[in-house]
C-alpha positions in Angstrom: 7.3 -11.4 6.7 7.3 -9.8 3.2 5.7 -11.7 0.3 7.6 -12.3 -2.8 6.5 -13.7 -6.1 9.4 -15.1 -7.8 9.3 -15.5 -11.5 12.0 -17.4 -13.3 11.8 -20.5 -16.0 15.1 -22.0 -14.8 13.6 -24.3 -12.5 16.8 -25.5 -10.5 17.8 -21.7 -10.4 14.4 -20.8 -9.2 14.2 -23.2 -6.3 17.9 -22.6 -5.2 16.8 -18.7 -5.2 13.5 -19.7 -3.4 15.6 -21.5 -0.7 18.0 -18.6 -0.2 15.3 -16.0 0.1 13.0 -18.4 2.6 16.2 -18.8 4.8 16.4 -15.1 5.0 13.0 -14.6 6.4 11.0 -14.1 3.2 7.7 -15.7 2.1 8.2 -16.9 -1.4 5.8 -17.9 -4.1 7.3 -18.9 -7.3 6.0 -19.1 -11.2 7.7 -20.8 -13.8 6.1 -18.7 -16.8 4.5 -15.3 -17.3 1.0 -16.8 -17.6 1.2 -18.4 -14.4 2.5 -15.3 -12.8 -0.3 -13.1 -14.1 -2.8 -15.4 -12.7 -1.2 -15.7 -9.3 -1.0 -12.0 -9.2 -4.7 -11.5 -9.8 -5.3 -13.9 -7.0 -3.0 -12.7 -4.5 -1.1 -9.4 -3.4 2.5 -9.6 -2.9 5.1 -7.1 -1.5 7.6 -7.5 -4.2 7.9 -9.2 -7.6 11.5 -10.6 -8.7 11.1 -11.6 -12.3 14.0 -12.9 -15.0 14.1 -10.3 -17.9 14.2 -13.2 -20.4 11.2 -15.5 -20.3 10.6 -18.3 -22.8 6.7 -17.3 -23.3 6.9 -13.5 -22.9 9.0 -10.3 -23.0 10.1 -9.2 -19.5 9.6 -5.7 -20.1 6.3 -6.3 -21.5 5.5 -8.3 -18.2 6.9 -5.6 -15.9 4.4 -3.1 -17.7 1.5 -5.2 -17.3 2.3 -6.0 -13.6 2.8 -2.1 -13.0 -0.7 -1.5 -14.4 -2.2 -4.2 -12.2 -0.4 -3.6 -9.1 1.5 0.2 -9.6 2.5 0.1 -5.7 4.2 -3.1 -6.0 7.9 -3.0 -6.6 9.2 -5.1 -9.3 12.9 -6.1 -9.7 14.5 -7.5 -12.8 17.1 -10.2 -12.9 19.3 -9.8 -15.9 22.5 -11.0 -17.6 25.1 -8.4 -18.5 24.0 -8.2 -22.4 20.7 -7.0 -21.2 21.8 -4.1 -18.6 20.9 -1.5 -20.9 17.4 -2.7 -21.4 17.3 -3.0 -17.5 18.2 0.5 -17.1 15.4 1.7 -19.2 13.1 -0.5 -17.5 14.0 1.3 -14.3 13.2 4.4 -16.1 9.8 3.0 -16.9 8.8 1.7 -13.5 11.0 -1.0 -12.3 12.6 -0.7 -8.9 15.9 -1.9 -9.6 17.8 -4.7 -11.2 20.0 -7.7 -10.1 22.9 -9.0 -12.4 23.5 -12.5 -13.1 25.6 -14.2 -11.6 24.2 -12.9 -8.5 26.3 -12.0 -5.2 23.9 -13.0 -2.1 24.8 -9.9 -0.2 23.6 -7.8 -3.3 20.3 -9.6 -3.8 19.4 -9.0 0.0 20.4 -5.4 0.0 18.6 -4.7 -3.4 15.3 -6.4 -2.2 15.6 -4.6 1.2 15.8 -1.3 -0.3 12.8 -1.9 -3.0 10.9 -2.9 0.0 11.7 0.3 1.9 11.4 2.8 -0.7 8.2 1.7 -2.4 7.3 5.5 -2.8 10.6 6.6 -4.3 10.6 8.9 -7.5 11.8 7.1 -10.8 15.0 9.2 -11.0 15.8 8.4 -7.5 15.5 4.7 -8.3 17.7 5.0 -11.5 20.3 6.9 -9.2 19.9 4.0 -6.2 21.7 1.3 -8.8 25.2 2.5 -8.1 24.6 3.2 -4.5 23.3 -0.2 -4.0 26.4 -1.7 -5.5 28.8 0.6 -3.5 27.1 -1.1 -0.6 27.8 -4.8 -1.9 31.1 -3.7 -2.5 31.8 -2.6 1.0 31.1 -6.2 1.9 32.9 -8.1 -0.5 35.9 -5.7 -1.4 38.4 -7.5 0.4 36.7 -10.8 -0.1 37.6 -13.6 -2.6 35.6 -13.5 -5.9 34.3 -16.7 -6.5 33.5 -17.3 -10.0 31.0 -19.6 -11.9 33.6 -21.3 -14.4 34.5 -24.9 -13.9 38.2 -23.5 -13.4 37.1 -21.0 -10.7 34.8 -23.9 -9.2 37.9 -26.2 -8.7 39.9 -23.3 -7.5 37.4 -22.6 -4.8 37.2 -26.1 -3.8 40.9 -26.5 -3.4 41.0 -23.5 -1.4 38.2 -24.8 0.9 40.1 -28.0 1.2 43.5 -26.8 2.3 42.7 -23.6 4.3 41.9 -25.5 7.6 45.2 -27.4 7.2 48.7 -26.2 8.1 49.8 -27.6 4.8 52.5 -25.5 2.9 50.8 -24.4 -0.4 52.5 -23.5 -3.8 50.3 -21.4 -6.1 51.4 -21.7 -9.8 49.9 -19.3 -12.4 50.6 -16.6 -15.1 51.3 -13.1 -13.9 48.2 -11.0 -13.0 46.0 -14.0 -12.2 45.6 -13.0 -8.6 48.0 -15.3 -6.7 48.3 -13.0 -3.7 44.4 -12.8 -3.5 44.3 -16.8 -3.4 47.0 -16.7 -0.5 44.8 -14.2 1.5 41.8 -16.3 0.8 43.6 -19.4 2.5 44.7 -17.4 5.4 41.2 -15.8 6.0 39.8 -19.3 6.0 42.3 -20.7 8.5 42.6 -20.9 12.2 45.2 -18.0 11.9 43.1 -15.7 10.3 43.2 -13.4 13.1 46.7 -13.2 12.8 49.3 -11.5 10.7 49.5 -12.3 6.9 52.6 -11.1 5.7 53.3 -10.8 1.7 56.6 -10.5 0.3 58.0 -10.1 -3.2 61.2 -12.2 -3.7 61.7 -10.6 -6.9 62.4 -7.2 -5.4 64.8 -8.3 -2.6 68.7 -8.2 -3.7 70.4 -11.5 -2.7 72.6 -9.7 -0.4 69.8 -8.3 1.9 67.6 -11.4 1.6 68.7 -12.8 4.9 68.1 -9.4 6.7 64.6 -9.1 5.0 63.4 -12.6 5.9 65.2 -12.9 9.7 65.8 -9.5 10.6 69.2 -8.2 11.9 70.9 -6.7 15.3 72.2 -3.2 15.4 75.9 -2.7 13.8 75.8 -6.4 12.2 76.7 -4.7 8.9 77.0 -1.3 7.4 73.8 0.5 7.2 72.4 -1.5 10.1 71.7 1.4 12.6 69.2 -0.4 14.8 67.7 -3.7 15.4 65.3 -4.8 12.8 62.1 -7.5 12.8 62.4 -9.8 9.5 59.1 -10.9 7.7 59.4 -14.3 9.5 59.1 -12.9 12.8 56.4 -10.3 11.8 54.4 -13.2 10.6 55.1 -15.7 13.8 51.4 -17.2 14.4 50.3 -16.4 11.2 50.9 -16.6 7.3 53.9 -15.6 5.1 53.4 -15.5 1.4 56.3 -15.3 -0.8 55.5 -14.3 -4.1 57.8 -15.4 -7.2 59.9 -17.7 -4.9 61.8 -18.8 -8.1 63.7 -15.5 -8.1 65.7 -16.4 -5.1 69.2 -16.8 -5.1 70.7 -20.5 -4.5 72.2 -19.3 -1.2 68.8 -17.8 -0.1 67.2 -20.7 -0.9 69.3 -23.1 1.5 68.7 -20.1 4.1 64.9 -20.3 3.6 65.0 -24.2 3.7 66.7 -24.5 7.1 64.1 -21.9 8.6 61.3 -23.9 7.1 62.7 -27.2 8.7 63.6 -26.1 11.9 61.1 -23.3 12.5 63.5 -21.3 14.0 65.5 -18.1 12.5 68.7 -16.2 13.5 68.7 -12.5 12.8 71.8 -11.4 10.9 74.5 -10.5 13.5 72.8 -12.5 16.6 73.6 -15.8 18.3 70.0 -16.0 19.3 67.7 -18.2 17.5 64.1 -17.3 17.6 61.3 -19.9 17.3 58.7 -19.0 14.7 55.2 -20.7 14.2 54.2 -19.7 10.6 52.3 -21.2 7.8 53.9 -20.7 4.3 52.3 -20.0 1.1 54.6 -19.5 -2.0 53.6 -18.4 -5.5 55.2 -18.8 -9.0 54.9 -18.1 -12.6 57.7 -20.3 -13.5 58.0 -24.0 -13.9 59.8 -24.9 -10.8 60.3 -28.7 -11.6 62.1 -27.4 -14.6 64.1 -25.2 -12.5 65.1 -28.3 -10.2 66.2 -30.3 -13.2 68.4 -27.6 -14.3 69.9 -27.0 -11.0 68.4 -23.5 -10.5 66.1 -24.4 -7.7 66.8 -26.9 -4.5 64.8 -30.0 -5.0 64.4 -30.6 -1.1 62.9 -26.6 -0.9 60.6 -27.5 -3.7 59.1 -30.4 -2.0 59.1 -28.5 1.4 56.9 -25.8 -0.2 54.7 -27.9 -2.4 52.8 -30.2 0.1 49.7 -28.8 -1.7 49.8 -27.1 -5.1 46.8 -24.7 -6.6 46.9 -23.8 -10.1 45.5 -20.2 -10.5 43.8 -20.0 -13.9 44.3 -17.3 -16.4 41.4 -15.0 -17.4 41.1 -17.1 -20.6 40.2 -20.1 -18.8 37.9 -18.3 -16.6 36.0 -16.6 -19.6 32.7 -17.1 -18.1 33.6 -15.2 -15.0 35.0 -12.2 -17.1 31.9 -9.8 -16.6 31.7 -10.8 -12.9 35.3 -9.5 -12.5 34.6 -6.7 -14.6 31.6 -5.7 -12.4 33.7 -6.1 -9.4 36.4 -4.0 -10.7 33.8 -1.3 -12.0 32.6 -0.9 -8.5 35.9 -0.9 -6.9 37.0 1.9 -9.4 33.7 3.7 -8.5 34.5 3.7 -5.0 38.0 4.8 -5.3 37.4 7.4 -7.8 34.1 8.7 -6.6 32.2 7.7 -9.7 28.7 6.2 -10.3 29.0 4.4 -13.5 26.7 1.9 -13.8 28.2 -0.7 -16.2 29.4 -1.6 -19.6 27.9 -0.9 -23.1 26.9 -3.9 -25.4 29.8 -3.0 -27.6 32.2 -2.9 -24.8 31.1 -6.3 -23.3 31.7 -7.7 -26.8 35.4 -6.3 -27.0 36.1 -7.8 -23.6 34.8 -11.1 -24.5 36.9 -11.2 -27.7 40.0 -10.0 -26.1 42.6 -12.1 -24.9 43.7 -10.5 -21.6 47.5 -11.4 -21.7 47.7 -9.4 -18.3 45.2 -11.4 -16.9 43.1 -9.8 -14.2 45.7 -7.2 -13.3 45.0 -5.9 -17.0 41.4 -6.2 -16.6 41.5 -4.1 -13.5 43.9 -1.4 -14.7 42.0 -1.1 -18.1 38.5 -0.8 -16.1 39.8 1.8 -13.6 41.2 3.9 -16.5 37.9 3.6 -18.3 35.7 4.5 -15.2 37.9 7.7 -14.8 37.2 8.5 -18.4 33.6 7.8 -18.7 31.2 10.6 -18.2 27.8 8.8 -18.7 26.3 5.8 -17.1 28.0 3.0 -18.8 31.7 2.6 -20.3 31.7 3.2 -23.9 34.4 2.0 -26.3 35.9 5.5 -26.5 36.9 5.1 -22.9 39.2 2.0 -23.4 42.9 2.5 -24.0 44.4 2.7 -27.5 47.0 -0.1 -26.9 43.9 -2.3 -26.1 42.6 -2.1 -29.7 46.2 -2.4 -31.4 46.6 -5.7 -29.6 42.8 -6.8 -30.6 43.5 -5.8 -34.1 46.8 -7.6 -34.3 45.6 -10.8 -32.9 42.7 -10.7 -35.3 44.9 -9.8 -38.4 47.3 -12.5 -37.4 44.8 -15.3 -37.3 42.4 -14.1 -40.2 45.3 -13.5 -42.7 46.4 -17.1 -42.4 46.5 -18.8 -45.8 44.4 -21.8 -44.4 42.5 -20.8 -41.7 39.8 -23.3 -41.6 42.7 -26.2 -42.1 44.4 -24.7 -39.1 41.1 -24.9 -37.1 40.6 -28.4 -37.9 44.3 -29.1 -37.2 44.0 -28.0 -33.9 40.6 -29.8 -33.0 42.3 -32.9 -34.3 45.3 -32.7 -32.0 43.2 -32.1 -29.1 40.5 -34.8 -29.7 37.9 -32.0 -30.7 38.4 -30.4 -27.0 37.6 -26.9 -27.9 38.9 -25.1 -25.0 42.3 -26.8 -25.7 41.9 -26.0 -29.2 41.4 -22.2 -28.7 44.5 -22.4 -26.2 46.5 -24.2 -29.0 45.4 -21.5 -31.7 45.9 -18.4 -29.0 42.5 -17.2 -29.5 39.2 -17.0 -27.0 37.0 -19.6 -27.0 34.0 -17.5 -28.2 36.2 -16.3 -31.2 36.9 -20.2 -32.2 33.1 -20.9 -32.1 32.2 -18.0 -34.0 34.8 -19.1 -36.5 33.5 -22.6 -36.4 30.0 -21.4 -37.0 31.1 -19.5 -40.0 33.0 -22.5 -41.6 30.1 -24.9 -40.7 32.2 -26.9 -38.6 30.5 -28.7 -35.7 
């Protein structure tokens, strides 16, 4: 059993990580300070040392150097936030075995520790090259998984998914375009008793109303011009599993009636056939519209709305999940590395700042596209500002100018805070700026 010294001043997090490592068959000793850790290193030998880069009483790089001087054969792993990635890579070149980015992915922690223990004798250059290799292994584990964030919005989303997945309730996912509604639907399916059966995703907005019945329920040969052979519809293909209807608000009123009947009776009739087919499906739908307003206007059937909305889930925008921004960025970077056969390690400090100050109107889809393009253009270890698209900066600049050129910016901020009872998250939404930008402006104006 490998012995690990864990150095971390955040007591709750340290205890949590200790339990996780012990559960995975490691013997763990913990230290909450550098001085305590140095004493333990002199008293006992360890197979691996895992230390936070930022400690209140010591510089993490300096501590690592002292540890390597005392125990040159003991691999040292650094735990670091995204703002310190550059420092972590420099530390690897100076002797650290690897680094682990916060927030952690459990599989990543185990892979990096395992590799460090196996490769104690690796050359420094090989260790640097191993960073992207390790993360590619992590990606293989989680590439099709639901990426669970650390923001309050993400935690609530994960809680709702966990609660509703084991049931057969119809779920309506509501959220802006690009927020990952299909990923949420897949996660519900994969955590349900139907996970071994089909998950069929349908974009309702792309189906002409004249062909919707055929697409949903199938048709028999000769039932209409062009029906040259029998066809199985989406509902029958999803039999026993889950059907996901994206942008359901785009269905015509006639198609809504057809869908309602199928959901109520759990029977379908292919176009041109007199035979009904029993179907056992779970339905998950999604929309970026306000269906309640559509019901009031008569554009969406109220009975269908209640049929698909046994349980609703809000798919949060990226602005609502700003604490998760770099977590998603890392996930998309590793995915892009795999798809493009690249080995980009991370993002420069400048790019991280740009990302954090941008509003991401296209949400996760825009973030993914931006990172994939940047990964392709990046020649070095880190994504730099030059790899970001030009329109990215135009949007950033126009937003900045729109707000900063306001005749009474301070007054506008105070009014927003007043309207939201000093709720800074809501005030940022009202002002159409990132919450971090709001905090910076509050600081500049001396507003508490």
